[in-house]
C-alpha positions, 0 to 999 in steps of 0.5 A: 605543446604545454601552452595548450595542454595546461588549459585542457588539464585546467578544464579536465580538472574542473570537470572532475571537480564538478562530477565530484561535487554532483555525486551522491546526494548532490545529484538530487536535483529539484529541477529533475524532481519537478521535470518528473512530477510535471510529466507524469501528471500532465493531462498527456498521461490520462491519469496513468491508468494501468492497460490503456494507453497511457501505460505505455507513456508512462512506463516508456518514460520511466524506463527511459530515465532509467536508461539515461541514468545508467541502470541496468535492466532488472529483468533479464536484460529488460527494464519491464516486468509483465504483470498478468492481471484479472479484470472482474465486472460484477453484478450483485443481486439487488438484496442480500437477504436474511432468515432470522427469528423475526422474519426476512431482512432485506439489505438493499445493494450499495445502500446496505451492502456490497459483495465481490468474489475474485473466484473465477465462476460467472454466478456465485452464490450464498443459499441459505448460508448459516451464519456464524459470528466470528468476532474480529475474525482473527487468528493471532497466536501472539495475543493468545487470540483464536476467534474461530476455535472448535468451528467447521465453517464448510459452506457457512458465512462468518459475520466479523468487525472491522479493525482488531480489538485494540481499537479504542482502548487504553490498554495494551491489548493488540496495539491499542489504536494502532491497526495491526494487519489482523484489522485490515479488510483484506486479512479478514477476507484471506482468513475466512478462506483459510478457514474454509468459509463460503462467505465473509461479511465485514461490519463497516464502522467509519472510525475503525475502517479509516473511511466513511461508507461511501468509500465502501459503496462507490467501489460496489459494482466497480470493475475490480483488478486482480493478479491472475490466479492459476487455480482460478482463486477456487480457495477464496470465499464465494462472496466477500463483502460489507454491510453498514453498521445500520444493517448490523444493528438491524441483523443483531436486533432480529437475534435478540441482541444489540450491536453493542453486545455483539461489539462487547463480546467481541472485544472480550480476550476469551470470546467464543464464536457462535452460529447466529439463528440466521440463514443468509442468501445472494448472488454474483454475476461476474465477467472476467477479461484477462490484461497484461500490465507492467512493473518498471525495473532497474538496478545497481548490481552490488561489488561485494554482495550482488545476490543481496539487495535493497529494494525501493519502491513507488508505484506510477498508476493512478485513476485514469479518467473518471467522473467529472469534478469541476468539469475536469475529469482526468485524475492527474495523480501528482501527489499520488504518485508521481512525487514518489516516482520523482523521488525514486529516479532522483535517489536512484541518480544519487547512487549512480553517481556515486561510488558502488555499494556492497550490496545490489540496489534494485528501483521498482515502479509498480503498477496497480497500487490503487487496485490493491498493491498488485504489481508489488504483489506480483514482484514479491512472488515472483522476485529477481532477489528472493526475499530471504536475500532482500534486506530492506524495502524503502517505499513512500507514497503521496508526498506534499508538496508543502516545502521542507519538514522538521519532521520524518513520518514513519508510517508503521513505527516500532514495527522494526529496527529500521526506525533507528536507521532512518532517525541517524540520518534525520538527525543529521538534517535537523529533523525529528522522527514522528508516528503516523497521526492516524495509526487506527487507519492501518496506511502501513498496510495500504502502500507498496512495501506491504507485499515485502512485509508480508514475506518478512522483509522489514520496510520503511515507509517514510517522509515529512508529513506533520510539520512543514517548516512554513507552516507549523504542526497545527496548520500543516494538519489543517492542510494534511487533512484539507488534501484528503478531503479534497484533493486525494483521488480527485482530479485536483490532484494536479501539478501547479509550479507556481504554488508548489514547492518541491523542496521537501521532496528533495530533502526526502529523497537525500534522507532515503539515499543516505538510509540505503547507502548505510544498508547497502554497505552494511552486513547487518540484517535489520530485525523485526521488534519482539511484538511484530506480527511479521517477526516469525515470518522472517525468522523462518525465512532466514533460516 
């Protein structure tokens, strides 16, 4: 008995030691991350377009991984949360017509203007609608800014600049070149609707928007996905859209002012809106179809405060099959965003292999990020943990396969004290915090942490990005720039094992695992910085 027992005990002890070593961050393995990325970015998954056959393949794979890891189904025994979508296909009038003091100005569709509407009406129109210039279309009490003072906008259309008044300034008005949410096109359409406007037209400028006119044009008559609305979006504008800078120059000239004079007026801190001597007319013809997509959700229940949660997010969707480029029509989305799904799954594995945490952990792989953060937006409005019980959201997106990084780039740095939580763990890895190199692009408002942010939840959007160990800062940024120009949202966003180095994804997973561990075992509630536009929302929700 003794002789047979001892070897068995030795084997058992070896097994225990192995499990112990693999606990926590040691459970995050390169081979697992590679498996997830290679699978999800393969041609079999056809670019992971929501509501297509590729969706079932994708969500079944992710849910199977969550089950294998040992995560609890987060939605009443299910790994899935249904997300009801509305697909809107539009045709817009050949021209958008402006009656001006100098005659009729006709803007050609896609060339000079694009328009759309989510309002559930088959025909939507502006019919000689009065045009009002409202600067940047902003209501921001914390900056003493109200671009709508004294206005009744019923049946009127507003004309606004993109971005906010801080862009290009050296002073501290707003946040200088760092875009606030007030600068995002989504905010401007939302605020126009809140103000009762019938239409809202944004003036496009490449630097201020962060992308050229062709990005706007290519989205002009494409089918768009929205969340389904109980009221049919009757509270939204009948026409939302963009006009080109060239068109805006012509429009202002027809009113007796230059584009530069209009911009100068809008930049003034005491700007006051005014009606232009212009009437605008145009139409949209909509076709609607309802669809269902899915978020994938698994959780680890906390041992002390299970009603409080840290949420990890990573969107699973991409662009599906589209226009052929170099004889390839599958938009595989390896970096965007199979990379972050792999990152999230391995963080979940690390938590499941380690000790229990005081607070709960939710792992949420969301749908339809590419259509406007729809999956994360739906979850934020229909959460498993109320927003005032959600401690923080930890998200990432577009992880590049360049090996380990010396930096941890924080998109949205300076917004909350979560920066310090990230820095504490970054230093342990011998890394430093880096700000977003292009804060004027507003990336903090363009990924899945943002629906949480809008409801007051502090968020982390972090990854290695500007200083790869193999290349150094200068060469890294050249590679990054080339990525955005040549790979992002193209069929060439594929996974090639021979050239990819995923060690940076592994390091980032370990980093954000430790940040989440600290948050999940703390009694602290991270707060927004005093100058954040989201501070008041959180304070109100926590009362």
